[in-house]
Structure formats: C-alpha cells, structure tokens
N, C-alpha and C positions, 0 to 999 in steps of 0.2 A: 111183484114189488109192493112195497109199503104204500098205503094210501094216507096222505097227510091228514085228511079229514078224520081218520080214525085215531090219530095220535096227537093232533094239535088243537088247542083252543083257538077261536077266532083271533087273528092277529099274532098267533104263536109263531115261533121261529124254529127252523131246523138248520143245523150246521153239520156239514159233511166234509171230512178231510180225506187225505191220502189220494188226492188227484195230482196230476202233473199239469202245468199250465197248457192250455190249448194254444195251438199255433194257427188255427184257421177254423172255418165253418163248413161243414159240420165238424165237431171235434172227433178225432180219430183215435182209435186204440188198436195197435198192430195192423194198421191199414184199413180197418173197418170202422163204421160208426160206433162211437163210444156210447152204447145203449144205457148203461147206468147213469152216466152224466146227463145224457139227453132226457132221461126220465125226469130228473129233477129240474133241469133248465126249462123244459117245455111243458111241465105239468100245469094243467089249466087251473088248478086250485092254488098255485103258488106264484109268487113273484120272486124269482131266484136270480142271483148274480154269482159270478165267479170272482173270488178275491185271490190274487197271486200273493203268496206269503213268502216266497223265496224263489231262487232261480229254477228250482226243480219241484216246487210244491204249490198247490192251490187248494182252496177251500170253497165250497159252495154254501151260500147263505140264502135261505128261502123264508119268506113270510107268507103265512096262510092268508089268502084273500078273504 
C-alpha cells in the first residue's frame, strides 16, 4: 500500500472515495475486515476520519501528522 510520507507534505491531506458507510467496528467488506479502509483509518502517520456523503457512499479524509 501507498505510504503517506512518500506522497504528502507535512500537514498534507489525502481524500479517498468509493467507500460505503461502515456500520460497525471493525469495518467489514464481504464479512471480512476491510483492509484498504483500515490501512488509512489506522495508519500511524495519519489522522483519518470517515465522512458519510450519502446513504451508500463515504469518503476518507486523512491529514499527515
């Protein structure tokens, strides 16, 4: 997976879309942990949140620490 430190300046933001809103923790995809989403939500170099943009859509927004 992409390393945010390689792509972002300090304080830089990453925005990732095409997610569905999560309904619990950990977020699941087809009954298994949603690894791509967890990569960004739990990345130690980022402060990331999920923004629900519609009934079936969500976006992740992360800021490099």
